[in-house]
mmCIF file of the N, C-alpha and C atoms, coordinates in Angstrom:
data_MODEL
# 
_entry.id   MODEL 
# 
loop_
_atom_site.group_PDB 
_atom_site.id 
_atom_site.type_symbol 
_atom_site.label_atom_id 
_atom_site.label_alt_id 
_atom_site.label_comp_id 
_atom_site.label_asym_id 
_atom_site.label_entity_id 
_atom_site.label_seq_id 
_atom_site.pdbx_PDB_ins_code 
_atom_site.Cartn_x 
_atom_site.Cartn_y 
_atom_site.Cartn_z 
_atom_site.occupancy 
_atom_site.B_iso_or_equiv 
_atom_site.pdbx_formal_charge 
_atom_site.auth_seq_id 
_atom_site.auth_comp_id 
_atom_site.auth_asym_id 
_atom_site.auth_atom_id 
_atom_site.pdbx_PDB_model_num 
ATOM 1   N N  . MET A 1 1  ? 13.020 -11.755 2.429   1.00 0.00 ? 1  MET A N  1 
ATOM 2   C CA . MET A 1 1  ? 12.285 -12.307 1.012   1.00 0.00 ? 1  MET A CA 1 
ATOM 3   C C  . MET A 1 1  ? 11.584 -11.135 0.443   1.00 0.00 ? 1  MET A C  1 
ATOM 4   N N  . ALA A 1 2  ? 11.023 -10.056 1.185   1.00 0.00 ? 2  ALA A N  1 
ATOM 5   C CA . ALA A 1 2  ? 10.146 -9.070  0.552   1.00 0.00 ? 2  ALA A CA 1 
ATOM 6   C C  . ALA A 1 2  ? 11.190 -8.398  -0.525  1.00 0.00 ? 2  ALA A C  1 
ATOM 7   N N  . ASN A 1 3  ? 12.556 -8.191  -0.123  1.00 0.00 ? 3  ASN A N  1 
ATOM 8   C CA . ASN A 1 3  ? 13.169 -7.356  -0.930  1.00 0.00 ? 3  ASN A CA 1 
ATOM 9   C C  . ASN A 1 3  ? 13.501 -8.323  -2.240  1.00 0.00 ? 3  ASN A C  1 
ATOM 10  N N  . ALA A 1 4  ? 13.647 -9.210  -2.276  1.00 0.00 ? 4  ALA A N  1 
ATOM 11  C CA . ALA A 1 4  ? 13.953 -10.207 -3.321  1.00 0.00 ? 4  ALA A CA 1 
ATOM 12  C C  . ALA A 1 4  ? 12.762 -10.276 -4.205  1.00 0.00 ? 4  ALA A C  1 
ATOM 13  N N  . TYR A 1 5  ? 11.426 -10.453 -3.637  1.00 0.00 ? 5  TYR A N  1 
ATOM 14  C CA . TYR A 1 5  ? 10.449 -10.517 -4.462  1.00 0.00 ? 5  TYR A CA 1 
ATOM 15  C C  . TYR A 1 5  ? 10.111 -9.033  -5.045  1.00 0.00 ? 5  TYR A C  1 
ATOM 16  N N  . VAL A 1 6  ? 10.194 -7.922  -4.591  1.00 0.00 ? 6  VAL A N  1 
ATOM 17  C CA . VAL A 1 6  ? 9.939  -6.667  -5.093  1.00 0.00 ? 6  VAL A CA 1 
ATOM 18  C C  . VAL A 1 6  ? 11.133 -6.624  -6.260  1.00 0.00 ? 6  VAL A C  1 
ATOM 19  N N  . TRP A 1 7  ? 12.244 -6.747  -5.781  1.00 0.00 ? 7  TRP A N  1 
ATOM 20  C CA . TRP A 1 7  ? 13.392 -6.499  -7.043  1.00 0.00 ? 7  TRP A CA 1 
ATOM 21  C C  . TRP A 1 7  ? 13.161 -7.497  -8.207  1.00 0.00 ? 7  TRP A C  1 
ATOM 22  N N  . ALA A 1 8  ? 12.890 -8.775  -7.888  1.00 0.00 ? 8  ALA A N  1 
ATOM 23  C CA . ALA A 1 8  ? 12.803 -9.750  -9.017  1.00 0.00 ? 8  ALA A CA 1 
ATOM 24  C C  . ALA A 1 8  ? 11.526 -9.959  -9.648  1.00 0.00 ? 8  ALA A C  1 
ATOM 25  N N  . THR A 1 9  ? 10.305 -9.327  -9.147  1.00 0.00 ? 9  THR A N  1 
ATOM 26  C CA . THR A 1 9  ? 9.405  -9.738  -9.802  1.00 0.00 ? 9  THR A CA 1 
ATOM 27  C C  . THR A 1 9  ? 8.519  -8.197  -9.957  1.00 0.00 ? 9  THR A C  1 
ATOM 28  N N  . MET A 1 10 ? 8.275  -7.670  -9.275  1.00 0.00 ? 10 MET A N  1 
ATOM 29  C CA . MET A 1 10 ? 7.581  -6.446  -9.204  1.00 0.00 ? 10 MET A CA 1 
ATOM 30  C C  . MET A 1 10 ? 8.102  -5.184  -10.016 1.00 0.00 ? 10 MET A C  1 
ATOM 31  N N  . TRP A 1 11 ? 9.305  -4.851  -9.772  1.00 0.00 ? 11 TRP A N  1 
ATOM 32  C CA . TRP A 1 11 ? 10.037 -3.736  -10.180 1.00 0.00 ? 11 TRP A CA 1 
ATOM 33  C C  . TRP A 1 11 ? 10.666 -3.983  -11.402 1.00 0.00 ? 11 TRP A C  1 
ATOM 34  N N  . HIS A 1 12 ? 11.542 -5.072  -11.439 1.00 0.00 ? 12 HIS A N  1 
ATOM 35  C CA . HIS A 1 12 ? 12.480 -5.190  -12.674 1.00 0.00 ? 12 HIS A CA 1 
ATOM 36  C C  . HIS A 1 12 ? 11.936 -4.757  -14.010 1.00 0.00 ? 12 HIS A C  1 
ATOM 37  N N  . GLU A 1 13 ? 12.684 -4.249  -14.731 1.00 0.00 ? 13 GLU A N  1 
ATOM 38  C CA . GLU A 1 13 ? 12.234 -3.685  -16.138 1.00 0.00 ? 13 GLU A CA 1 
ATOM 39  C C  . GLU A 1 13 ? 11.367 -4.753  -16.927 1.00 0.00 ? 13 GLU A C  1 
ATOM 40  N N  . ARG A 1 14 ? 11.615 -5.861  -16.874 1.00 0.00 ? 14 ARG A N  1 
ATOM 41  C CA . ARG A 1 14 ? 11.065 -6.903  -17.732 1.00 0.00 ? 14 ARG A CA 1 
ATOM 42  C C  . ARG A 1 14 ? 9.686  -7.217  -17.204 1.00 0.00 ? 14 ARG A C  1 
ATOM 43  N N  . SER A 1 15 ? 9.173  -6.753  -16.037 1.00 0.00 ? 15 SER A N  1 
ATOM 44  C CA . SER A 1 15 ? 7.824  -6.634  -15.898 1.00 0.00 ? 15 SER A CA 1 
ATOM 45  C C  . SER A 1 15 ? 6.973  -5.682  -16.475 1.00 0.00 ? 15 SER A C  1 
ATOM 46  N N  . GLY A 1 16 ? 7.525  -4.734  -16.892 1.00 0.00 ? 16 GLY A N  1 
ATOM 47  C CA . GLY A 1 16 ? 6.680  -3.572  -17.844 1.00 0.00 ? 16 GLY A CA 1 
ATOM 48  C C  . GLY A 1 16 ? 6.150  -2.486  -16.821 1.00 0.00 ? 16 GLY A C  1 
ATOM 49  N N  . MET A 1 17 ? 6.238  -2.892  -15.470 1.00 0.00 ? 17 MET A N  1 
ATOM 50  C CA . MET A 1 17 ? 5.776  -1.913  -14.579 1.00 0.00 ? 17 MET A CA 1 
ATOM 51  C C  . MET A 1 17 ? 6.830  -0.896  -14.152 1.00 0.00 ? 17 MET A C  1 
ATOM 52  N N  . ASP A 1 18 ? 6.070  0.222   -14.026 1.00 0.00 ? 18 ASP A N  1 
ATOM 53  C CA . ASP A 1 18 ? 6.611  1.834   -13.886 1.00 0.00 ? 18 ASP A CA 1 
ATOM 54  C C  . ASP A 1 18 ? 6.462  1.862   -12.417 1.00 0.00 ? 18 ASP A C  1 
ATOM 55  N N  . LEU A 1 19 ? 7.409  1.408   -11.629 1.00 0.00 ? 19 LEU A N  1 
ATOM 56  C CA . LEU A 1 19 ? 7.341  1.967   -10.254 1.00 0.00 ? 19 LEU A CA 1 
ATOM 57  C C  . LEU A 1 19 ? 8.257  2.764   -9.778  1.00 0.00 ? 19 LEU A C  1 
ATOM 58  N N  . SER A 1 20 ? 8.612  4.037   -10.580 1.00 0.00 ? 20 SER A N  1 
ATOM 59  C CA . SER A 1 20 ? 9.814  4.851   -10.220 1.00 0.00 ? 20 SER A CA 1 
ATOM 60  C C  . SER A 1 20 ? 9.271  5.985   -9.500  1.00 0.00 ? 20 SER A C  1 
ATOM 61  N N  . HIS A 1 21 ? 8.053  6.339   -9.344  1.00 0.00 ? 21 HIS A N  1 
ATOM 62  C CA . HIS A 1 21 ? 7.611  7.242   -8.456  1.00 0.00 ? 21 HIS A CA 1 
ATOM 63  C C  . HIS A 1 21 ? 7.561  7.141   -6.808  1.00 0.00 ? 21 HIS A C  1 
ATOM 64  N N  . PRO A 1 22 ? 7.812  5.847   -6.229  1.00 0.00 ? 22 PRO A N  1 
ATOM 65  C CA . PRO A 1 22 ? 7.961  5.667   -4.969  1.00 0.00 ? 22 PRO A CA 1 
ATOM 66  C C  . PRO A 1 22 ? 9.490  5.975   -4.525  1.00 0.00 ? 22 PRO A C  1 
ATOM 67  N N  . LYS A 1 23 ? 10.031 6.962   -4.160  1.00 0.00 ? 23 LYS A N  1 
ATOM 68  C CA . LYS A 1 23 ? 11.314 7.103   -3.975  1.00 0.00 ? 23 LYS A CA 1 
ATOM 69  C C  . LYS A 1 23 ? 12.015 6.240   -2.711  1.00 0.00 ? 23 LYS A C  1 
ATOM 70  N N  . HIS A 1 24 ? 11.308 5.810   -1.844  1.00 0.00 ? 24 HIS A N  1 
ATOM 71  C CA . HIS A 1 24 ? 12.036 4.926   -0.796  1.00 0.00 ? 24 HIS A CA 1 
ATOM 72  C C  . HIS A 1 24 ? 12.095 3.621   -1.585  1.00 0.00 ? 24 HIS A C  1 
ATOM 73  N N  . LEU A 1 25 ? 11.065 3.168   -2.382  1.00 0.00 ? 25 LEU A N  1 
ATOM 74  C CA . LEU A 1 25 ? 11.042 1.709   -3.066  1.00 0.00 ? 25 LEU A CA 1 
ATOM 75  C C  . LEU A 1 25 ? 12.434 1.985   -3.982  1.00 0.00 ? 25 LEU A C  1 
ATOM 76  N N  . MET A 1 26 ? 12.468 3.158   -4.763  1.00 0.00 ? 26 MET A N  1 
ATOM 77  C CA . MET A 1 26 ? 13.613 3.255   -5.758  1.00 0.00 ? 26 MET A CA 1 
ATOM 78  C C  . MET A 1 26 ? 15.066 3.085   -5.020  1.00 0.00 ? 26 MET A C  1 
ATOM 79  N N  . ALA A 1 27 ? 15.000 3.891   -4.020  1.00 0.00 ? 27 ALA A N  1 
ATOM 80  C CA . ALA A 1 27 ? 16.237 3.815   -3.187  1.00 0.00 ? 27 ALA A CA 1 
ATOM 81  C C  . ALA A 1 27 ? 16.701 2.492   -2.610  1.00 0.00 ? 27 ALA A C  1 
ATOM 82  N N  . GLY A 1 28 ? 15.570 1.581   -2.338  1.00 0.00 ? 28 GLY A N  1 
ATOM 83  C CA . GLY A 1 28 ? 15.857 0.222   -1.708  1.00 0.00 ? 28 GLY A CA 1 
ATOM 84  C C  . GLY A 1 28 ? 16.424 -0.638  -3.088  1.00 0.00 ? 28 GLY A C  1 
ATOM 85  N N  . ILE A 1 29 ? 15.731 -0.385  -4.177  1.00 0.00 ? 29 ILE A N  1 
ATOM 86  C CA . ILE A 1 29 ? 16.189 -1.154  -5.398  1.00 0.00 ? 29 ILE A CA 1 
ATOM 87  C C  . ILE A 1 29 ? 17.517 -0.798  -5.805  1.00 0.00 ? 29 ILE A C  1 
ATOM 88  N N  . ALA A 1 30 ? 17.921 0.434   -5.716  1.00 0.00 ? 30 ALA A N  1 
ATOM 89  C CA . ALA A 1 30 ? 19.256 0.995   -5.974  1.00 0.00 ? 30 ALA A CA 1 
ATOM 90  C C  . ALA A 1 30 ? 20.416 0.098   -4.995  1.00 0.00 ? 30 ALA A C  1 
ATOM 91  N N  . ARG A 1 31 ? 19.970 -0.294  -3.714  1.00 0.00 ? 31 ARG A N  1 
ATOM 92  C CA . ARG A 1 31 ? 20.811 -0.820  -2.962  1.00 0.00 ? 31 ARG A CA 1 
ATOM 93  C C  . ARG A 1 31 ? 20.983 -2.315  -3.256  1.00 0.00 ? 31 ARG A C  1 
ATOM 94  N N  . ILE A 1 32 ? 20.123 -2.881  -3.698  1.00 0.00 ? 32 ILE A N  1 
ATOM 95  C CA . ILE A 1 32 ? 19.940 -4.069  -4.010  1.00 0.00 ? 32 ILE A CA 1 
ATOM 96  C C  . ILE A 1 32 ? 20.743 -4.366  -5.273  1.00 0.00 ? 32 ILE A C  1 
ATOM 97  N N  . ASP A 1 33 ? 20.525 -3.521  -6.376  1.00 0.00 ? 33 ASP A N  1 
ATOM 98  C CA . ASP A 1 33 ? 21.269 -3.410  -7.490  1.00 0.00 ? 33 ASP A CA 1 
ATOM 99  C C  . ASP A 1 33 ? 22.849 -3.433  -7.586  1.00 0.00 ? 33 ASP A C  1 
ATOM 100 N N  . ALA A 1 34 ? 23.160 -2.863  -6.354  1.00 0.00 ? 34 ALA A N  1 
ATOM 101 C CA . ALA A 1 34 ? 24.577 -2.457  -6.227  1.00 0.00 ? 34 ALA A CA 1 
ATOM 102 C C  . ALA A 1 34 ? 25.298 -3.766  -5.518  1.00 0.00 ? 34 ALA A C  1 
ATOM 103 N N  . ARG A 1 35 ? 24.280 -4.696  -5.061  1.00 0.00 ? 35 ARG A N  1 
ATOM 104 C CA . ARG A 1 35 ? 25.096 -5.829  -4.449  1.00 0.00 ? 35 ARG A CA 1 
ATOM 105 C C  . ARG A 1 35 ? 25.695 -6.797  -5.469  1.00 0.00 ? 35 ARG A C  1 
ATOM 106 N N  . PRO A 1 36 ? 26.660 -7.425  -5.140  1.00 0.00 ? 36 PRO A N  1 
ATOM 107 C CA . PRO A 1 36 ? 27.541 -8.152  -6.258  1.00 0.00 ? 36 PRO A CA 1 
ATOM 108 C C  . PRO A 1 36 ? 26.500 -9.493  -6.534  1.00 0.00 ? 36 PRO A C  1 
ATOM 109 N N  . SER A 1 37 ? 25.854 -9.837  -5.433  1.00 0.00 ? 37 SER A N  1 
ATOM 110 C CA . SER A 1 37 ? 25.035 -11.142 -5.538  1.00 0.00 ? 37 SER A CA 1 
ATOM 111 C C  . SER A 1 37 ? 23.844 -11.016 -6.529  1.00 0.00 ? 37 SER A C  1 
ATOM 112 N N  . ALA A 1 38 ? 23.388 -9.750  -6.458  1.00 0.00 ? 38 ALA A N  1 
ATOM 113 C CA . ALA A 1 38 ? 22.063 -9.275  -7.387  1.00 0.00 ? 38 ALA A CA 1 
ATOM 114 C C  . ALA A 1 38 ? 22.710 -9.170  -8.804  1.00 0.00 ? 38 ALA A C  1 
ATOM 115 N N  . GLN A 1 39 ? 23.865 -8.825  -9.040  1.00 0.00 ? 39 GLN A N  1 
ATOM 116 C CA . GLN A 1 39 ? 24.383 -8.381  -10.434 1.00 0.00 ? 39 GLN A CA 1 
ATOM 117 C C  . GLN A 1 39 ? 24.858 -9.860  -10.874 1.00 0.00 ? 39 GLN A C  1 
ATOM 118 N N  . LYS A 1 40 ? 25.311 -10.747 -10.089 1.00 0.00 ? 40 LYS A N  1 
ATOM 119 C CA . LYS A 1 40 ? 25.482 -12.136 -10.422 1.00 0.00 ? 40 LYS A CA 1 
ATOM 120 C C  . LYS A 1 40 ? 24.265 -12.739 -10.814 1.00 0.00 ? 40 LYS A C  1 
ATOM 121 N N  . ALA A 1 41 ? 23.124 -12.778 -10.160 1.00 0.00 ? 41 ALA A N  1 
ATOM 122 C CA . ALA A 1 41 ? 21.968 -13.247 -10.390 1.00 0.00 ? 41 ALA A CA 1 
ATOM 123 C C  . ALA A 1 41 ? 21.414 -12.920 -11.795 1.00 0.00 ? 41 ALA A C  1 
ATOM 124 N N  . LEU A 1 42 ? 21.584 -11.576 -12.063 1.00 0.00 ? 42 LEU A N  1 
ATOM 125 C CA . LEU A 1 42 ? 21.056 -11.120 -13.403 1.00 0.00 ? 42 LEU A CA 1 
ATOM 126 C C  . LEU A 1 42 ? 22.055 -11.855 -14.608 1.00 0.00 ? 42 LEU A C  1 
ATOM 127 N N  . ARG A 1 43 ? 23.210 -11.846 -14.283 1.00 0.00 ? 43 ARG A N  1 
ATOM 128 C CA . ARG A 1 43 ? 24.224 -12.528 -15.355 1.00 0.00 ? 43 ARG A CA 1 
ATOM 129 C C  . ARG A 1 43 ? 23.999 -13.951 -15.503 1.00 0.00 ? 43 ARG A C  1 
ATOM 130 N N  . ASP A 1 44 ? 23.802 -14.762 -14.276 1.00 0.00 ? 44 ASP A N  1 
ATOM 131 C CA . ASP A 1 44 ? 23.231 -16.067 -14.452 1.00 0.00 ? 44 ASP A CA 1 
ATOM 132 C C  . ASP A 1 44 ? 21.918 -16.287 -15.255 1.00 0.00 ? 44 ASP A C  1 
ATOM 133 N N  . GLU A 1 45 ? 20.997 -15.442 -14.797 1.00 0.00 ? 45 GLU A N  1 
ATOM 134 C CA . GLU A 1 45 ? 19.702 -15.630 -15.422 1.00 0.00 ? 45 GLU A CA 1 
ATOM 135 C C  . GLU A 1 45 ? 19.923 -15.280 -17.016 1.00 0.00 ? 45 GLU A C  1 
ATOM 136 N N  . ALA A 1 46 ? 20.572 -14.240 -17.446 1.00 0.00 ? 46 ALA A N  1 
ATOM 137 C CA . ALA A 1 46 ? 20.471 -13.928 -18.718 1.00 0.00 ? 46 ALA A CA 1 
ATOM 138 C C  . ALA A 1 46 ? 21.494 -15.054 -19.589 1.00 0.00 ? 46 ALA A C  1 
ATOM 139 N N  . ALA A 1 47 ? 22.397 -15.920 -18.918 1.00 0.00 ? 47 ALA A N  1 
ATOM 140 C CA . ALA A 1 47 ? 23.133 -16.805 -19.380 1.00 0.00 ? 47 ALA A CA 1 
ATOM 141 C C  . ALA A 1 47 ? 22.176 -18.217 -19.757 1.00 0.00 ? 47 ALA A C  1 
ATOM 142 N N  . VAL A 1 48 ? 21.258 -18.378 -18.678 1.00 0.00 ? 48 VAL A N  1 
ATOM 143 C CA . VAL A 1 48 ? 20.206 -19.365 -18.817 1.00 0.00 ? 48 VAL A CA 1 
ATOM 144 C C  . VAL A 1 48 ? 19.296 -18.973 -20.044 1.00 0.00 ? 48 VAL A C  1 
ATOM 145 N N  . ALA A 1 49 ? 18.745 -17.794 -20.135 1.00 0.00 ? 49 ALA A N  1 
ATOM 146 C CA . ALA A 1 49 ? 17.881 -17.390 -21.029 1.00 0.00 ? 49 ALA A CA 1 
ATOM 147 C C  . ALA A 1 49 ? 18.363 -17.439 -22.507 1.00 0.00 ? 49 ALA A C  1 
ATOM 148 N N  . ALA A 1 50 ? 19.741 -17.091 -22.317 1.00 0.00 ? 50 ALA A N  1 
ATOM 149 C CA . ALA A 1 50 ? 20.416 -17.437 -23.902 1.00 0.00 ? 50 ALA A CA 1 
ATOM 150 C C  . ALA A 1 50 ? 20.407 -18.869 -24.304 1.00 0.00 ? 50 ALA A C  1 
ATOM 151 N N  . ARG A 1 51 ? 20.603 -19.882 -23.472 1.00 0.00 ? 51 ARG A N  1 
ATOM 152 C CA . ARG A 1 51 ? 20.731 -21.096 -23.611 1.00 0.00 ? 51 ARG A CA 1 
ATOM 153 C C  . ARG A 1 51 ? 19.394 -21.764 -24.078 1.00 0.00 ? 51 ARG A C  1 
ATOM 154 N N  . HIS A 1 52 ? 18.431 -21.085 -23.387 1.00 0.00 ? 52 HIS A N  1 
ATOM 155 C CA . HIS A 1 52 ? 17.119 -21.625 -23.763 1.00 0.00 ? 52 HIS A CA 1 
ATOM 156 C C  . HIS A 1 52 ? 16.694 -21.254 -25.135 1.00 0.00 ? 52 HIS A C  1 
ATOM 157 N N  . LYS A 1 53 ? 17.079 -19.902 -25.258 1.00 0.00 ? 53 LYS A N  1 
ATOM 158 C CA . LYS A 1 53 ? 16.793 -19.250 -26.817 1.00 0.00 ? 53 LYS A CA 1 
ATOM 159 C C  . LYS A 1 53 ? 17.351 -19.991 -27.721 1.00 0.00 ? 53 LYS A C  1 
ATOM 160 N N  . ALA A 1 54 ? 18.885 -20.436 -27.359 1.00 0.00 ? 54 ALA A N  1 
ATOM 161 C CA . ALA A 1 54 ? 19.483 -21.212 -28.394 1.00 0.00 ? 54 ALA A CA 1 
ATOM 162 C C  . ALA A 1 54 ? 19.002 -22.570 -28.877 1.00 0.00 ? 54 ALA A C  1 
ATOM 163 N N  . LEU A 1 55 ? 18.414 -23.088 -27.596 1.00 0.00 ? 55 LEU A N  1 
ATOM 164 C CA . LEU A 1 55 ? 17.773 -24.426 -27.918 1.00 0.00 ? 55 LEU A CA 1 
ATOM 165 C C  . LEU A 1 55 ? 16.467 -24.292 -28.583 1.00 0.00 ? 55 LEU A C  1 
ATOM 166 N N  . LEU A 1 56 ? 15.715 -23.348 -28.593 1.00 0.00 ? 56 LEU A N  1 
ATOM 167 C CA . LEU A 1 56 ? 14.361 -23.198 -29.125 1.00 0.00 ? 56 LEU A CA 1 
ATOM 168 C C  . LEU A 1 56 ? 14.771 -22.991 -30.793 1.00 0.00 ? 56 LEU A C  1 
ATOM 169 N N  . ALA A 1 57 ? 15.859 -22.245 -31.025 1.00 0.00 ? 57 ALA A N  1 
ATOM 170 C CA . ALA A 1 57 ? 16.133 -21.872 -32.172 1.00 0.00 ? 57 ALA A CA 1 
ATOM 171 C C  . ALA A 1 57 ? 16.894 -22.991 -33.216 1.00 0.00 ? 57 ALA A C  1 
ATOM 172 N N  . ALA A 1 58 ? 17.337 -24.071 -32.414 1.00 0.00 ? 58 ALA A N  1 
ATOM 173 C CA . ALA A 1 58 ? 17.974 -25.126 -33.081 1.00 0.00 ? 58 ALA A CA 1 
ATOM 174 C C  . ALA A 1 58 ? 17.044 -26.092 -33.703 1.00 0.00 ? 58 ALA A C  1 
# 
């Protein structure tokens, strides 16, 4: 769970936090980013966000 939390909330660029300096953290993030499941989660989240934005604009 810690990996998912760090990846999804603390590090991800949408958080606005720059945590690029801890090299071990960045290596872990790179491993998570390479997972097909993480890539799918980002695509799914983007689709939900786009639908929400379209509903707000309507």
